[in-house]
PDBQT receptor file of N, H, CA, C and O in Angstrom, charges set to zero:
ATOM      1  N   MET A   1      -3.201  17.275 -13.331  1.00  0.00    +0.000 N 
ATOM      2  CA  MET A   1      -1.793  17.026 -13.112  1.00  0.00    +0.000 C 
ATOM      3  C   MET A   1      -1.188  18.204 -12.348  1.00  0.00    +0.000 C 
ATOM      4  O   MET A   1      -1.741  19.304 -12.349  1.00  0.00    +0.000 OA
ATOM      5  N   MET A   2      -0.060  17.967 -11.704  1.00  0.00    +0.000 N 
ATOM      6  H   MET A   2       0.389  17.073 -11.703  1.00  0.00    +0.000 HD
ATOM      7  CA  MET A   2       0.574  18.992 -10.877  1.00  0.00    +0.000 C 
ATOM      8  C   MET A   2       1.697  19.670 -11.669  1.00  0.00    +0.000 C 
ATOM      9  O   MET A   2       2.768  19.092 -11.858  1.00  0.00    +0.000 OA
ATOM     10  N   GLY A   3       1.447  20.886 -12.124  1.00  0.00    +0.000 N 
ATOM     11  H   GLY A   3       0.577  21.355 -11.971  1.00  0.00    +0.000 HD
ATOM     12  CA  GLY A   3       2.456  21.612 -12.894  1.00  0.00    +0.000 C 
ATOM     13  C   GLY A   3       2.735  20.909 -14.206  1.00  0.00    +0.000 C 
ATOM     14  O   GLY A   3       1.812  20.473 -14.894  1.00  0.00    +0.000 OA
ATOM     15  N   SER A   4       4.014  20.798 -14.555  1.00  0.00    +0.000 N 
ATOM     16  H   SER A   4       4.764  21.152 -13.996  1.00  0.00    +0.000 HD
ATOM     17  CA  SER A   4       4.393  20.150 -15.806  1.00  0.00    +0.000 C 
ATOM     18  C   SER A   4       4.814  18.702 -15.587  1.00  0.00    +0.000 C 
ATOM     19  O   SER A   4       5.425  18.099 -16.470  1.00  0.00    +0.000 OA
ATOM     20  N   THR A   5       4.497  18.136 -14.425  1.00  0.00    +0.000 N 
ATOM     21  H   THR A   5       4.001  18.626 -13.708  1.00  0.00    +0.000 HD
ATOM     22  CA  THR A   5       4.872  16.754 -14.139  1.00  0.00    +0.000 C 
ATOM     23  C   THR A   5       3.772  15.801 -14.572  1.00  0.00    +0.000 C 
ATOM     24  O   THR A   5       2.704  16.226 -15.012  1.00  0.00    +0.000 OA
ATOM     25  N   GLU A   6       4.035  14.547 -14.447  1.00  0.00    +0.000 N 
ATOM     26  H   GLU A   6       4.902  14.202 -14.090  1.00  0.00    +0.000 HD
ATOM     27  CA  GLU A   6       3.053  13.513 -14.749  1.00  0.00    +0.000 C 
ATOM     28  C   GLU A   6       2.365  13.036 -13.476  1.00  0.00    +0.000 C 
ATOM     29  O   GLU A   6       1.786  11.950 -13.460  1.00  0.00    +0.000 OA
ATOM     30  N   THR A   7       2.421  13.833 -12.408  1.00  0.00    +0.000 N 
ATOM     31  H   THR A   7       2.891  14.715 -12.421  1.00  0.00    +0.000 HD
ATOM     32  CA  THR A   7       1.888  13.444 -11.111  1.00  0.00    +0.000 C 
ATOM     33  C   THR A   7       0.563  14.137 -10.841  1.00  0.00    +0.000 C 
ATOM     34  O   THR A   7       0.400  15.327 -11.113  1.00  0.00    +0.000 OA
ATOM     35  N   ALA A   8      -0.379  13.377 -10.302  1.00  0.00    +0.000 N 
ATOM     36  H   ALA A   8      -0.247  12.411 -10.081  1.00  0.00    +0.000 HD
ATOM     37  CA  ALA A   8      -1.661  13.934  -9.876  1.00  0.00    +0.000 C 
ATOM     38  C   ALA A   8      -1.913  13.474  -8.454  1.00  0.00    +0.000 C 
ATOM     39  O   ALA A   8      -1.535  12.366  -8.075  1.00  0.00    +0.000 OA
ATOM     40  N   LEU A   9      -2.545  14.316  -7.677  1.00  0.00    +0.000 N 
ATOM     41  H   LEU A   9      -2.852  15.217  -7.985  1.00  0.00    +0.000 HD
ATOM     42  CA  LEU A   9      -2.897  13.979  -6.302  1.00  0.00    +0.000 C 
ATOM     43  C   LEU A   9      -4.396  13.746  -6.252  1.00  0.00    +0.000 C 
ATOM     44  O   LEU A   9      -5.184  14.637  -6.570  1.00  0.00    +0.000 OA
ATOM     45  N   ILE A  10      -4.788  12.534  -5.847  1.00  0.00    +0.000 N 
ATOM     46  H   ILE A  10      -4.148  11.810  -5.588  1.00  0.00    +0.000 HD
ATOM     47  CA  ILE A  10      -6.207  12.229  -5.716  1.00  0.00    +0.000 C 
ATOM     48  C   ILE A  10      -6.480  11.793  -4.282  1.00  0.00    +0.000 C 
ATOM     49  O   ILE A  10      -5.609  11.232  -3.617  1.00  0.00    +0.000 OA
ATOM     50  N   THR A  11      -7.684  12.053  -3.819  1.00  0.00    +0.000 N 
ATOM     51  H   THR A  11      -8.391  12.508  -4.359  1.00  0.00    +0.000 HD
ATOM     52  CA  THR A  11      -8.088  11.670  -2.472  1.00  0.00    +0.000 C 
ATOM     53  C   THR A  11      -9.154  10.591  -2.581  1.00  0.00    +0.000 C 
ATOM     54  O   THR A  11     -10.131  10.738  -3.316  1.00  0.00    +0.000 OA
ATOM     55  N   LEU A  12      -8.956   9.509  -1.844  1.00  0.00    +0.000 N 
ATOM     56  H   LEU A  12      -8.162   9.390  -1.247  1.00  0.00    +0.000 HD
ATOM     57  CA  LEU A  12      -9.888   8.390  -1.866  1.00  0.00    +0.000 C 
ATOM     58  C   LEU A  12     -10.550   8.246  -0.505  1.00  0.00    +0.000 C 
ATOM     59  O   LEU A  12      -9.961   8.597   0.518  1.00  0.00    +0.000 OA
ATOM     60  N   GLU A  13     -11.767   7.733  -0.493  1.00  0.00    +0.000 N 
ATOM     61  H   GLU A  13     -12.245   7.449  -1.324  1.00  0.00    +0.000 HD
ATOM     62  CA  GLU A  13     -12.440   7.425   0.765  1.00  0.00    +0.000 C 
ATOM     63  C   GLU A  13     -12.059   6.016   1.179  1.00  0.00    +0.000 C 
ATOM     64  O   GLU A  13     -11.943   5.128   0.335  1.00  0.00    +0.000 OA
ATOM     65  N   GLY A  14     -11.865   5.806   2.475  1.00  0.00    +0.000 N 
ATOM     66  H   GLY A  14     -11.959   6.528   3.160  1.00  0.00    +0.000 HD
ATOM     67  CA  GLY A  14     -11.528   4.481   2.967  1.00  0.00    +0.000 C 
ATOM     68  C   GLY A  14     -10.030   4.223   2.921  1.00  0.00    +0.000 C 
ATOM     69  O   GLY A  14      -9.244   5.126   2.632  1.00  0.00    +0.000 OA
ATOM     70  N   SER A  15      -9.640   2.988   3.206  1.00  0.00    +0.000 N 
ATOM     71  H   SER A  15     -10.278   2.254   3.440  1.00  0.00    +0.000 HD
ATOM     72  CA  SER A  15      -8.216   2.665   3.280  1.00  0.00    +0.000 C 
ATOM     73  C   SER A  15      -7.723   1.863   2.082  1.00  0.00    +0.000 C 
ATOM     74  O   SER A  15      -6.526   1.595   1.980  1.00  0.00    +0.000 OA
ATOM     75  N   PHE A  16      -8.609   1.475   1.176  1.00  0.00    +0.000 N 
ATOM     76  H   PHE A  16      -9.582   1.692   1.258  1.00  0.00    +0.000 HD
ATOM     77  CA  PHE A  16      -8.225   0.694   0.003  1.00  0.00    +0.000 C 
ATOM     78  C   PHE A  16      -7.721   1.622  -1.098  1.00  0.00    +0.000 C 
ATOM     79  O   PHE A  16      -8.386   2.596  -1.451  1.00  0.00    +0.000 OA
ATOM     80  N   VAL A  17      -6.540   1.315  -1.639  1.00  0.00    +0.000 N 
ATOM     81  H   VAL A  17      -5.999   0.524  -1.352  1.00  0.00    +0.000 HD
ATOM     82  CA  VAL A  17      -5.986   2.073  -2.762  1.00  0.00    +0.000 C 
ATOM     83  C   VAL A  17      -5.947   1.142  -3.968  1.00  0.00    +0.000 C 
ATOM     84  O   VAL A  17      -5.235   0.138  -3.943  1.00  0.00    +0.000 OA
ATOM     85  N   PRO A  18      -6.695   1.455  -5.023  1.00  0.00    +0.000 N 
ATOM     86  CA  PRO A  18      -6.692   0.580  -6.198  1.00  0.00    +0.000 C 
ATOM     87  C   PRO A  18      -5.365   0.666  -6.947  1.00  0.00    +0.000 C 
ATOM     88  O   PRO A  18      -4.640   1.654  -6.831  1.00  0.00    +0.000 OA
ATOM     89  N   ARG A  19      -5.054  -0.374  -7.715  1.00  0.00    +0.000 N 
ATOM     90  H   ARG A  19      -5.643  -1.177  -7.810  1.00  0.00    +0.000 HD
ATOM     91  CA  ARG A  19      -3.819  -0.353  -8.513  1.00  0.00    +0.000 C 
ATOM     92  C   ARG A  19      -3.916   0.682  -9.639  1.00  0.00    +0.000 C 
ATOM     93  O   ARG A  19      -2.921   1.312 -10.001  1.00  0.00    +0.000 OA
ATOM     94  N   TYR A  20      -5.119   0.849 -10.186  1.00  0.00    +0.000 N 
ATOM     95  H   TYR A  20      -5.926   0.338  -9.892  1.00  0.00    +0.000 HD
ATOM     96  CA  TYR A  20      -5.325   1.784 -11.285  1.00  0.00    +0.000 C 
ATOM     97  C   TYR A  20      -6.616   2.552 -11.054  1.00  0.00    +0.000 C 
ATOM     98  O   TYR A  20      -7.547   2.047 -10.427  1.00  0.00    +0.000 OA
ATOM     99  N   VAL A  21      -6.665   3.779 -11.566  1.00  0.00    +0.000 N 
ATOM    100  H   VAL A  21      -5.909   4.190 -12.075  1.00  0.00    +0.000 HD
ATOM    101  CA  VAL A  21      -7.903   4.552 -11.605  1.00  0.00    +0.000 C 
ATOM    102  C   VAL A  21      -8.146   4.944 -13.055  1.00  0.00    +0.000 C 
ATOM    103  O   VAL A  21      -7.211   5.062 -13.848  1.00  0.00    +0.000 OA
ATOM    104  N   PHE A  22      -9.402   5.142 -13.385  1.00  0.00    +0.000 N 
ATOM    105  H   PHE A  22     -10.162   5.046 -12.742  1.00  0.00    +0.000 HD
ATOM    106  CA  PHE A  22      -9.768   5.543 -14.734  1.00  0.00    +0.000 C 
ATOM    107  C   PHE A  22     -10.285   6.970 -14.690  1.00  0.00    +0.000 C 
ATOM    108  O   PHE A  22     -11.180   7.293 -13.909  1.00  0.00    +0.000 OA
ATOM    109  N   TYR A  23      -9.710   7.828 -15.542  1.00  0.00    +0.000 N 
ATOM    110  H   TYR A  23      -8.983   7.565 -16.176  1.00  0.00    +0.000 HD
ATOM    111  CA  TYR A  23     -10.073   9.244 -15.570  1.00  0.00    +0.000 C 
ATOM    112  C   TYR A  23     -10.022   9.723 -17.012  1.00  0.00    +0.000 C 
ATOM    113  O   TYR A  23      -9.002   9.562 -17.683  1.00  0.00    +0.000 OA
ATOM    114  N   TRP A  24     -11.091  10.299 -17.486  1.00  0.00    +0.000 N 
ATOM    115  H   TRP A  24     -11.919  10.429 -16.941  1.00  0.00    +0.000 HD
ATOM    116  CA  TRP A  24     -11.199  10.802 -18.851  1.00  0.00    +0.000 C 
ATOM    117  C   TRP A  24     -10.783   9.731 -19.866  1.00  0.00    +0.000 C 
ATOM    118  O   TRP A  24      -9.959   9.980 -20.745  1.00  0.00    +0.000 OA
ATOM    119  N   GLN A  25     -11.354   8.564 -19.732  1.00  0.00    +0.000 N 
ATOM    120  H   GLN A  25     -12.024   8.361 -19.018  1.00  0.00    +0.000 HD
ATOM    121  CA  GLN A  25     -11.146   7.434 -20.635  1.00  0.00    +0.000 C 
ATOM    122  C   GLN A  25      -9.685   6.989 -20.713  1.00  0.00    +0.000 C 
ATOM    123  O   GLN A  25      -9.252   6.445 -21.729  1.00  0.00    +0.000 OA
ATOM    124  N   ALA A  26      -8.941   7.216 -19.656  1.00  0.00    +0.000 N 
ATOM    125  H   ALA A  26      -9.293   7.658 -18.830  1.00  0.00    +0.000 HD
ATOM    126  CA  ALA A  26      -7.548   6.763 -19.596  1.00  0.00    +0.000 C 
ATOM    127  C   ALA A  26      -7.323   6.036 -18.274  1.00  0.00    +0.000 C 
ATOM    128  O   ALA A  26      -7.991   6.309 -17.277  1.00  0.00    +0.000 OA
ATOM    129  N   GLU A  27      -6.380   5.117 -18.284  1.00  0.00    +0.000 N 
ATOM    130  H   GLU A  27      -5.837   4.896 -19.094  1.00  0.00    +0.000 HD
ATOM    131  CA  GLU A  27      -6.055   4.335 -17.097  1.00  0.00    +0.000 C 
ATOM    132  C   GLU A  27      -4.751   4.861 -16.495  1.00  0.00    +0.000 C 
ATOM    133  O   GLU A  27      -3.759   5.034 -17.203  1.00  0.00    +0.000 OA
ATOM    134  N   TYR A  28      -4.761   5.115 -15.170  1.00  0.00    +0.000 N 
ATOM    135  H   TYR A  28      -5.567   4.974 -14.595  1.00  0.00    +0.000 HD
ATOM    136  CA  TYR A  28      -3.587   5.650 -14.476  1.00  0.00    +0.000 C 
ATOM    137  C   TYR A  28      -3.218   4.733 -13.315  1.00  0.00    +0.000 C 
ATOM    138  O   TYR A  28      -4.081   4.307 -12.547  1.00  0.00    +0.000 OA
ATOM    139  N   ARG A  29      -1.919   4.434 -13.195  1.00  0.00    +0.000 N 
ATOM    140  H   ARG A  29      -1.218   4.780 -13.819  1.00  0.00    +0.000 HD
ATOM    141  CA  ARG A  29      -1.421   3.597 -12.108  1.00  0.00    +0.000 C 
ATOM    142  C   ARG A  29      -1.363   4.421 -10.826  1.00  0.00    +0.000 C 
ATOM    143  O   ARG A  29      -0.984   5.592 -10.856  1.00  0.00    +0.000 OA
ATOM    144  N   CYS A  30      -1.737   3.815  -9.700  1.00  0.00    +0.000 N 
ATOM    145  H   CYS A  30      -2.044   2.864  -9.675  1.00  0.00    +0.000 HD
ATOM    146  CA  CYS A  30      -1.708   4.492  -8.402  1.00  0.00    +0.000 C 
ATOM    147  C   CYS A  30      -0.498   4.039  -7.595  1.00  0.00    +0.000 C 
ATOM    148  O   CYS A  30      -0.249   2.841  -7.456  1.00  0.00    +0.000 OA
ATOM    149  N   ASP A  31       0.238   4.981  -7.075  1.00  0.00    +0.000 N 
ATOM    150  H   ASP A  31       0.036   5.954  -7.188  1.00  0.00    +0.000 HD
ATOM    151  CA  ASP A  31       1.334   4.724  -6.149  1.00  0.00    +0.000 C 
ATOM    152  C   ASP A  31       1.025   5.500  -4.881  1.00  0.00    +0.000 C 
ATOM    153  O   ASP A  31       1.124   6.727  -4.877  1.00  0.00    +0.000 OA
ATOM    154  N   PRO A  32       0.650   4.812  -3.794  1.00  0.00    +0.000 N 
ATOM    155  CA  PRO A  32       0.290   5.522  -2.559  1.00  0.00    +0.000 C 
ATOM    156  C   PRO A  32       1.445   6.350  -2.010  1.00  0.00    +0.000 C 
ATOM    157  O   PRO A  32       2.597   5.918  -2.030  1.00  0.00    +0.000 OA
ATOM    158  N   GLU A  33       1.130   7.522  -1.528  1.00  0.00    +0.000 N 
ATOM    159  H   GLU A  33       0.193   7.873  -1.512  1.00  0.00    +0.000 HD
ATOM    160  CA  GLU A  33       2.112   8.404  -0.887  1.00  0.00    +0.000 C 
ATOM    161  C   GLU A  33       2.190   8.020   0.580  1.00  0.00    +0.000 C 
ATOM    162  O   GLU A  33       1.172   7.989   1.271  1.00  0.00    +0.000 OA
ATOM    163  N   CYS A  34       3.376   7.731   1.052  1.00  0.00    +0.000 N 
ATOM    164  H   CYS A  34       4.203   7.756   0.491  1.00  0.00    +0.000 HD
ATOM    165  CA  CYS A  34       3.586   7.384   2.462  1.00  0.00    +0.000 C 
ATOM    166  C   CYS A  34       4.388   8.505   3.105  1.00  0.00    +0.000 C 
ATOM    167  O   CYS A  34       5.614   8.523   3.002  1.00  0.00    +0.000 OA
ATOM    168  N   PRO A  35       3.712   9.443   3.770  1.00  0.00    +0.000 N 
ATOM    169  CA  PRO A  35       4.443  10.568   4.358  1.00  0.00    +0.000 C 
ATOM    170  C   PRO A  35       5.384  10.114   5.470  1.00  0.00    +0.000 C 
ATOM    171  O   PRO A  35       5.103   9.159   6.194  1.00  0.00    +0.000 OA
ATOM    172  N   GLU A  36       6.502  10.818   5.587  1.00  0.00    +0.000 N 
ATOM    173  H   GLU A  36       6.730  11.594   4.999  1.00  0.00    +0.000 HD
ATOM    174  CA  GLU A  36       7.455  10.519   6.648  1.00  0.00    +0.000 C 
ATOM    175  C   GLU A  36       6.906  10.985   7.993  1.00  0.00    +0.000 C 
ATOM    176  O   GLU A  36       6.175  11.972   8.070  1.00  0.00    +0.000 OA
ATOM    177  N   ALA A  37       7.265  10.267   9.041  1.00  0.00    +0.000 N 
ATOM    178  H   ALA A  37       7.859   9.465   8.979  1.00  0.00    +0.000 HD
ATOM    179  CA  ALA A  37       6.854  10.662  10.388  1.00  0.00    +0.000 C 
ATOM    180  C   ALA A  37       7.562  11.956  10.764  1.00  0.00    +0.000 C 
ATOM    181  O   ALA A  37       8.755  12.113  10.504  1.00  0.00    +0.000 OA
ATOM    182  N   GLN A  38       6.835  12.877  11.372  1.00  0.00    +0.000 N 
ATOM    183  H   GLN A  38       5.866  12.749  11.583  1.00  0.00    +0.000 HD
ATOM    184  CA  GLN A  38       7.426  14.143  11.799  1.00  0.00    +0.000 C 
ATOM    185  C   GLN A  38       8.011  13.985  13.192  1.00  0.00    +0.000 C 
ATOM    186  O   GLN A  38       7.383  13.399  14.074  1.00  0.00    +0.000 OA
ATOM    187  N   PHE A  39       9.217  14.509  13.387  1.00  0.00    +0.000 N 
ATOM    188  H   PHE A  39       9.727  14.985  12.670  1.00  0.00    +0.000 HD
ATOM    189  CA  PHE A  39       9.921  14.417  14.661  1.00  0.00    +0.000 C 
ATOM    190  C   PHE A  39      10.488  15.785  14.997  1.00  0.00    +0.000 C 
ATOM    191  O   PHE A  39      11.184  16.389  14.181  1.00  0.00    +0.000 OA
ATOM    192  N   CYS A  40      10.191  16.279  16.205  1.00  0.00    +0.000 N 
ATOM    193  H   CYS A  40       9.625  15.788  16.867  1.00  0.00    +0.000 HD
ATOM    194  CA  CYS A  40      10.644  17.600  16.636  1.00  0.00    +0.000 C 
ATOM    195  C   CYS A  40      12.054  17.501  17.214  1.00  0.00    +0.000 C 
ATOM    196  O   CYS A  40      12.304  16.692  18.107  1.00  0.00    +0.000 OA
ATOM    197  N   GLN A  41      12.967  18.316  16.711  1.00  0.00    +0.000 N 
ATOM    198  H   GLN A  41      12.764  18.973  15.985  1.00  0.00    +0.000 HD
ATOM    199  CA  GLN A  41      14.339  18.349  17.208  1.00  0.00    +0.000 C 
ATOM    200  C   GLN A  41      14.446  19.147  18.502  1.00  0.00    +0.000 C 
ATOM    201  O   GLN A  41      15.467  19.068  19.186  1.00  0.00    +0.000 OA
ATOM    202  N   ARG A  42      13.419  19.911  18.850  1.00  0.00    +0.000 N 
ATOM    203  H   ARG A  42      12.590  19.975  18.294  1.00  0.00    +0.000 HD
ATOM    204  CA  ARG A  42      13.445  20.723  20.067  1.00  0.00    +0.000 C 
ATOM    205  C   ARG A  42      12.976  19.931  21.290  1.00  0.00    +0.000 C 
ATOM    206  O   ARG A  42      13.678  19.889  22.301  1.00  0.00    +0.000 OA
ATOM    207  N   CYS A  43      11.802  19.305  21.210  1.00  0.00    +0.000 N 
ATOM    208  H   CYS A  43      11.232  19.339  20.389  1.00  0.00    +0.000 HD
ATOM    209  CA  CYS A  43      11.258  18.583  22.373  1.00  0.00    +0.000 C 
ATOM    210  C   CYS A  43      11.379  17.067  22.233  1.00  0.00    +0.000 C 
ATOM    211  O   CYS A  43      11.050  16.328  23.161  1.00  0.00    +0.000 OA
ATOM    212  N   HIS A  44      11.845  16.611  21.092  1.00  0.00    +0.000 N 
ATOM    213  H   HIS A  44      12.112  17.211  20.338  1.00  0.00    +0.000 HD
ATOM    214  CA  HIS A  44      12.064  15.183  20.817  1.00  0.00    +0.000 C 
ATOM    215  C   HIS A  44      10.775  14.364  20.887  1.00  0.00    +0.000 C 
ATOM    216  O   HIS A  44      10.786  13.218  21.335  1.00  0.00    +0.000 OA
ATOM    217  N   LYS A  45       9.674  14.954  20.445  1.00  0.00    +0.000 N 
ATOM    218  H   LYS A  45       9.665  15.885  20.080  1.00  0.00    +0.000 HD
ATOM    219  CA  LYS A  45       8.398  14.247  20.388  1.00  0.00    +0.000 C 
ATOM    220  C   LYS A  45       7.995  14.046  18.934  1.00  0.00    +0.000 C 
ATOM    221  O   LYS A  45       8.410  14.793  18.047  1.00  0.00    +0.000 OA
ATOM    222  N   MET A  46       7.184  13.026  18.709  1.00  0.00    +0.000 N 
ATOM    223  H   MET A  46       6.848  12.419  19.429  1.00  0.00    +0.000 HD
ATOM    224  CA  MET A  46       6.685  12.728  17.371  1.00  0.00    +0.000 C 
ATOM    225  C   MET A  46       5.413  13.534  17.103  1.00  0.00    +0.000 C 
ATOM    226  O   MET A  46       4.699  13.911  18.033  1.00  0.00    +0.000 OA
ATOM    227  N   GLY A  47       5.140  13.790  15.836  1.00  0.00    +0.000 N 
ATOM    228  H   GLY A  47       5.720  13.484  15.081  1.00  0.00    +0.000 HD
ATOM    229  CA  GLY A  47       3.874  14.388  15.443  1.00  0.00    +0.000 C 
ATOM    230  C   GLY A  47       3.943  15.835  15.006  1.00  0.00    +0.000 C 
ATOM    231  O   GLY A  47       2.961  16.362  14.482  1.00  0.00    +0.000 OA
ATOM    232  N   HIS A  48       5.081  16.496  15.206  1.00  0.00    +0.000 N 
ATOM    233  H   HIS A  48       5.878  16.068  15.631  1.00  0.00    +0.000 HD
ATOM    234  CA  HIS A  48       5.229  17.876  14.742  1.00  0.00    +0.000 C 
ATOM    235  C   HIS A  48       6.712  18.165  14.501  1.00  0.00    +0.000 C 
ATOM    236  O   HIS A  48       7.585  17.381  14.875  1.00  0.00    +0.000 OA
ATOM    237  N   ARG A  49       6.971  19.316  13.863  1.00  0.00    +0.000 N 
ATOM    238  H   ARG A  49       6.262  19.952  13.560  1.00  0.00    +0.000 HD
ATOM    239  CA  ARG A  49       8.343  19.731  13.558  1.00  0.00    +0.000 C 
ATOM    240  C   ARG A  49       8.777  20.832  14.513  1.00  0.00    +0.000 C 
ATOM    241  O   ARG A  49       7.961  21.407  15.233  1.00  0.00    +0.000 OA
ATOM    242  N   GLN A  50      10.064  21.113  14.507  1.00  0.00    +0.000 N 
ATOM    243  H   GLN A  50      10.727  20.646  13.922  1.00  0.00    +0.000 HD
ATOM    244  CA  GLN A  50      10.640  22.134  15.382  1.00  0.00    +0.000 C 
ATOM    245  C   GLN A  50      10.067  23.518  15.090  1.00  0.00    +0.000 C 
ATOM    246  O   GLN A  50       9.878  24.310  16.013  1.00  0.00    +0.000 OA
ATOM    247  N   ASP A  51       9.788  23.824  13.824  1.00  0.00    +0.000 N 
ATOM    248  H   ASP A  51       9.941  23.181  13.074  1.00  0.00    +0.000 HD
ATOM    249  CA  ASP A  51       9.302  25.164  13.481  1.00  0.00    +0.000 C 
ATOM    250  C   ASP A  51       7.885  25.442  13.975  1.00  0.00    +0.000 C 
ATOM    251  O   ASP A  51       7.455  26.595  13.968  1.00  0.00    +0.000 OA
ATOM    252  N   VAL A  52       7.151  24.420  14.403  1.00  0.00    +0.000 N 
ATOM    253  H   VAL A  52       7.501  23.483  14.409  1.00  0.00    +0.000 HD
ATOM    254  CA  VAL A  52       5.809  24.622  14.948  1.00  0.00    +0.000 C 
ATOM    255  C   VAL A  52       5.698  24.131  16.390  1.00  0.00    +0.000 C 
ATOM    256  O   VAL A  52       4.590  24.006  16.912  1.00  0.00    +0.000 OA
ATOM    257  N   CYS A  53       6.820  23.852  17.036  1.00  0.00    +0.000 N 
ATOM    258  H   CYS A  53       7.720  23.953  16.612  1.00  0.00    +0.000 HD
ATOM    259  CA  CYS A  53       6.835  23.372  18.422  1.00  0.00    +0.000 C 
ATOM    260  C   CYS A  53       6.378  24.484  19.363  1.00  0.00    +0.000 C 
ATOM    261  O   CYS A  53       6.723  25.650  19.173  1.00  0.00    +0.000 OA
ATOM    262  N   THR A  54       5.596  24.111  20.384  1.00  0.00    +0.000 N 
ATOM    263  H   THR A  54       5.315  23.163  20.538  1.00  0.00    +0.000 HD
ATOM    264  CA  THR A  54       5.078  25.098  21.330  1.00  0.00    +0.000 C 
ATOM    265  C   THR A  54       6.048  25.395  22.470  1.00  0.00    +0.000 C 
ATOM    266  O   THR A  54       5.817  26.330  23.236  1.00  0.00    +0.000 OA
ATOM    267  N   LEU A  55       7.127  24.623  22.601  1.00  0.00    +0.000 N 
ATOM    268  H   LEU A  55       7.314  23.863  21.978  1.00  0.00    +0.000 HD
ATOM    269  CA  LEU A  55       8.128  24.929  23.624  1.00  0.00    +0.000 C 
ATOM    270  C   LEU A  55       8.908  26.180  23.222  1.00  0.00    +0.000 C 
ATOM    271  O   LEU A  55       9.185  26.368  22.037  1.00  0.00    +0.000 OA
ATOM    272  N   PRO A  56       9.266  27.030  24.168  1.00  0.00    +0.000 N 
ATOM    273  CA  PRO A  56      10.089  28.196  23.835  1.00  0.00    +0.000 C 
ATOM    274  C   PRO A  56      11.442  27.747  23.271  1.00  0.00    +0.000 C 
ATOM    275  O   PRO A  56      11.962  26.713  23.689  1.00  0.00    +0.000 OA
ATOM    276  N   PRO A  57      12.019  28.500  22.335  1.00  0.00    +0.000 N 
ATOM    277  CA  PRO A  57      13.297  28.116  21.725  1.00  0.00    +0.000 C 
ATOM    278  C   PRO A  57      14.428  27.938  22.733  1.00  0.00    +0.000 C 
ATOM    279  O   PRO A  57      15.345  27.157  22.479  1.00  0.00    +0.000 OA
ATOM    280  N   SER A  58      14.394  28.632  23.861  1.00  0.00    +0.000 N 
ATOM    281  H   SER A  58      13.649  29.266  24.067  1.00  0.00    +0.000 HD
ATOM    282  CA  SER A  58      15.486  28.547  24.827  1.00  0.00    +0.000 C 
ATOM    283  C   SER A  58      15.367  27.345  25.760  1.00  0.00    +0.000 C 
ATOM    284  O   SER A  58      16.271  27.094  26.557  1.00  0.00    +0.000 OA
ATOM    285  N   THR A  59      14.265  26.597  25.672  1.00  0.00    +0.000 N 
ATOM    286  H   THR A  59      13.530  26.800  25.025  1.00  0.00    +0.000 HD
ATOM    287  CA  THR A  59      14.066  25.439  26.545  1.00  0.00    +0.000 C 
ATOM    288  C   THR A  59      15.032  24.327  26.158  1.00  0.00    +0.000 C 
ATOM    289  O   THR A  59      15.101  23.932  24.994  1.00  0.00    +0.000 OA
ATOM    290  N   GLU A  60      15.773  23.828  27.135  1.00  0.00    +0.000 N 
ATOM    291  H   GLU A  60      15.717  24.149  28.080  1.00  0.00    +0.000 HD
ATOM    292  CA  GLU A  60      16.667  22.706  26.899  1.00  0.00    +0.000 C 
ATOM    293  C   GLU A  60      16.216  21.544  27.756  1.00  0.00    +0.000 C 
ATOM    294  O   GLU A  60      15.974  21.705  28.953  1.00  0.00    +0.000 OA
ATOM    295  N   LEU A  61      16.103  20.374  27.151  1.00  0.00    +0.000 N 
ATOM    296  H   LEU A  61      16.299  20.244  26.180  1.00  0.00    +0.000 HD
ATOM    297  CA  LEU A  61      15.654  19.196  27.883  1.00  0.00    +0.000 C 
ATOM    298  C   LEU A  61      16.801  18.537  28.644  1.00  0.00    +0.000 C 
ATOM    299  O   LEU A  61      16.580  17.935  29.695  1.00  0.00    +0.000 OA
ATOM    300  N   CYS A  62      18.005  18.644  28.131  1.00  0.00    +0.000 N 
ATOM    301  H   CYS A  62      18.185  19.134  27.278  1.00  0.00    +0.000 HD
ATOM    302  CA  CYS A  62      19.148  17.979  28.747  1.00  0.00    +0.000 C 
ATOM    303  C   CYS A  62      20.151  19.029  29.213  1.00  0.00    +0.000 C 
ATOM    304  O   CYS A  62      20.532  19.899  28.430  1.00  0.00    +0.000 OA
ATOM    305  N   GLN A  63      20.576  18.970  30.443  1.00  0.00    +0.000 N 
ATOM    306  H   GLN A  63      20.266  18.263  31.079  1.00  0.00    +0.000 HD
ATOM    307  CA  GLN A  63      21.507  19.952  30.992  1.00  0.00    +0.000 C 
ATOM    308  C   GLN A  63      22.937  19.423  31.052  1.00  0.00    +0.000 C 
ATOM    309  O   GLN A  63      23.791  20.047  31.682  1.00  0.00    +0.000 OA
ATOM    310  N   THR A  64      23.221  18.285  30.411  1.00  0.00    +0.000 N 
ATOM    311  H   THR A  64      22.528  17.777  29.900  1.00  0.00    +0.000 HD
ATOM    312  CA  THR A  64      24.575  17.726  30.461  1.00  0.00    +0.000 C 
ATOM    313  C   THR A  64      25.420  18.226  29.326  1.00  0.00    +0.000 C 
ATOM    314  O   THR A  64      26.589  17.855  29.216  1.00  0.00    +0.000 OA
TER     315      THR A  64
């Protein structure tokens, strides 16, 4: 479990997520984590955040 919560992070092979997993003779319900898409506010591209963008901070895409 993660800290004092009732949450555990498990990694599965493949794309199938079972409704329940069994661990130490107990049954646990699975709720898949769906991460949010990352969007950069600096270059306006998907896949990364502004804090890791490779464009220099002073670069401006729009001059209006």
